[in-house]
GUROLO-863359 format. One line per 3 residues: number of its first residue (from 1); their letters; for each residue z, y, x of N, C-alpha, C. Coordinates in steps of 0.001 Angstrom, whole numbers, m for minus. Example, Ala and Ser with C-alpha at 12.3 -4.5 7.8 and 13.67 -1.06 7.14 Angstrom:
<sites>
1 = AS = 7800,m5690,13190,7800,m4500,12300,7800,m3300,13200 ~ 7080,m2250,12850,7140,m1060,13670,7870,30,12900 $
</sites>
This chain:
<sites>
1 = MKI = m17411,6220,m3846,m18790,6372,m4269,m19616,6697,m3034 ~ m20792,6144,m2965,m21652,6344,m1806,m22728,7374,m2137 ~ m22917,8328,m1197,m23930,9364,m1384,m24784,9477,m131 $
4 = KMT = m25986,10014,m311,m26875,10304,815,m27154,11801,769 ~ m26869,12474,1864,m27043,13922,1922,m28525,14269,2014 ~ m28935,15292,1253,m30309,15788,1319,m30373,17091,2110 $
7 = QSL = m29203,17691,2339,m29091,18909,3146,m27866,18778,4034 ~ m27892,19406,5196,m26729,19419,6087,m25820,20582,5701 ~ m24520,20307,5634,m23546,21349,5358,m22146,20826,5627 $
10 = PGS = m21178,21726,5828,m19798,21268,5956,m19312,20795,4583 ~ m18565,19722,4559,m18061,19204,3293,m16954,18205,3531 ~ m16416,17668,2455,m15300,16736,2544,m15603,15471,1763 $
13 = LDG = m15121,14362,2295,m15264,13070,1619,m13940,12603,1034 ~ m12839,13278,1449,m11516,12884,983,m10741,14024,331 ~ m11317,15222,308,m10643,16362,m291,m9671,17053,642 $
16 = VTV = m9558,16577,1879,m8630,17156,2846,m9366,17595,4100 ~ m10084,16680,4714,m10761,16931,5979,m12180,17423,5747 ~ m12531,18531,6408,m13892,19064,6312,m14656,18637,7557 $
19 = IDL = m15829,18048,7341,m16684,17607,8444,m18097,18120,8193 ~ m18950,18016,9198,m20358,18366,9023,m21079,17156,8438 ~ m21568,17299,7228,m22322,16238,6569,m23795,16466,6883 $
22 = AAG = m24423,15491,7525,m25799,15635,8011,m26812,15117,6999 ~ m27898,15857,6846,m28985,15450,5950,m29537,14096,6392 ~ m29795,13227,5423,m30355,11908,5706,m29312,10839,5965 $
25 = QEY = m28054,11236,6137,m26985,10268,6404,m26315,9846,5099 ~ m25845,8598,5075,m25102,8098,3922,m23616,8173,4233 ~ m22846,8546,3233,m21400,8671,3378,m20713,8000,2200 $
28 = ETV = m19526,7470,2453,m18703,6841,1424,m17486,7729,1203 ~ m17289,8203,m33,m16105,8997,m324,m14912,8058,m484 ~ m13711,8639,m501,m12518,7810,m664,m12581,7103,m2012 $
31 = DSA = m11980,5922,m2074,m12014,5098,m3281,m10917,5555,m4243 ~ m11161,6678,m4899,m10209,7225,m5864,m10968,8171,m6782 ~ m10269,8674,m7790,m10891,9640,m8696,m11322,10887,m7921 $
34 = RGT = m10514,11292,m6937,m10860,12458,m6124,m12176,12230,m5391 ~ m12354,11055,m4806,m13585,10748,m4087,m14801,10793,m4992 ~ m14644,10272,m6199,m15744,10298,m7166,m16081,11734,m7550 $
37 = RLA = m15048,12562,m7788,m15295,13967,m8133,m16011,14696,m7006 ~ m15605,14449,m5754,m16255,15103,m4615,m17720,14688,m4515 ~ m17985,13392,m4662,m19365,12906,m4586,m20209,13536,m5691 $
40 = LAH = m19673,13571,m6902,m20417,14153,m8020,m20637,15651,m7825 ~ m19693,16343,m7189,m19864,17774,m6911,m21026,17991,m5948 ~ m21123,17164,m4907,m22244,17270,m3961,m23574,16994,m4672 $
43 = IRK = m23569,16020,m5571,m24789,15675,m6308,m25183,16821,m7246 ~ m24199,17388,m7973,m24491,18506,m8886,m25034,19726,m8142 ~ m24538,19958,m6922,m25025,21087,m6115,m26450,20854,m5629 $
46 = GVA = m26913,19608,m5709,m28261,19289,m5261,m28366,19058,m3765 ~ m27214,18799,m3113,m27227,18570,m1666,m27058,17096,m1318 ~ m26948,16238,m2351,m26783,14800,m2121,m27325,14037,m3324 $
49 = VAV = m27611,12767,m3091,m28011,11862,m4166,m27118,10630,m4106 ~ m26919,10005,m5246,m26106,8789,m5296,m26862,7634,m4653 ~ m26129,6776,m3977,m26707,5579,m3365,m26205,4380,m4157 $
52 = AVP = m27130,3569,m4636,m26756,2373,m5388,m26162,1350,m4434 ~ m25028,808,m4818,m24381,m238,m4031,m24765,m1572,m4658 ~ m25389,m2467,m3888,m25815,m3746,m4469,m24620,m4588,m4890 $
55 = DIE = m24802,m5295,m6000,m23761,m6217,m6442,m23715,m7390,m5478 ~ m22526,m7749,m5090,m22353,m8882,m4187,m21718,m10009,m4989 ~ m22403,m11133,m5015,m21866,m12264,m5754,m20778,m12932,m4929 $
58 = PVR = m19714,m13364,m5589,m18640,m14023,m4847,m19121,m15342,m4250 ~ m18583,m15666,m3122,m18915,m16931,m2464,m18145,m18031,m3164 ~ m18850,m19046,m3551,m18200,m20169,m4227,m18234,m21374,m3308 $
61 = SEV = m17074,m21869,m3035,m17026,m23066,m2202,m16688,m24248,m3101 ~ m17366,m25316,m2855,m17106,m26507,m3643,m16219,m27431,m2834 ~ m15088,m27748,m3422,m14116,m28602,m2760,m14024,m29891,m3557 $
64 = APA = m14117,m30999,m2854,m14007,m32292,m3519,m12583,m32459,m4033 ~ m12430,m33025,m5216,m11074,m33224,m5737,m10294,m34173,m4842 ~ m9016,m33900,m4724,m8153,m34746,m3893,m8029,m36122,m4540 $
67 = AVT = m7945,m37125,m3707,m7790,m38485,m4215,m6408,m38621,m4841 ~ m6368,m39243,m5989,m5099,m39449,m6676,m4606,m40839,m6317 ~ m3409,m40894,m5794,m2822,m42196,m5455,m1588,m42399,m6308 $
70 = KSK = m1376,m43624,m6691,m196,m43933,m7489,918,m44362,m6552 ~ 2059,m43766,m6781,3218,m44091,m5954,3826,m45394,m6453 ~ 4240,m46241,m5510,4863,m47506,m5885,6377,m47364,m5970 $
73 = AKP = 6879,m46186,m5640,8327,m45964,m5710,8740,m45865,m7174 ~ 9915,m46404,m7458,10422,m46357,m8822,11157,m45036,m9022 ~ 11017,m44433,m10191,11724,m43181,m10445,13228,m43413,m10468 $
76 = ALA = 13975,m42419,m10013,15438,m42527,m9993,15950,m42466,m11424 ~ 16959,m43259,m11701,17540,m43277,m13035,18584,m42181,m13153 ~ 18633,m41541,m14290,19636,m40502,m14521,20971,m41165,m14769 $
79 = K = 22028,m40574,m14243,23371,m41153,m14427,24122,m40468,m15514 $
</sites>
């Protein structure tokens, strides 16, 4: 979950390492339930706000269908 700090304070983004979280900076917590809980704790304390992550549409590539050719080889007969 992505958050933007509104106040500077020591905190954690992974539940293990404590770093100085600076006001005005955006941070990404670890991609797990723990990361979400940490982000929500910062938001509930009023020291951070959630940052909306834009939806990214998948890239679609258009591939021309392969040409179908008929084989002139005769199928092998079962013995």
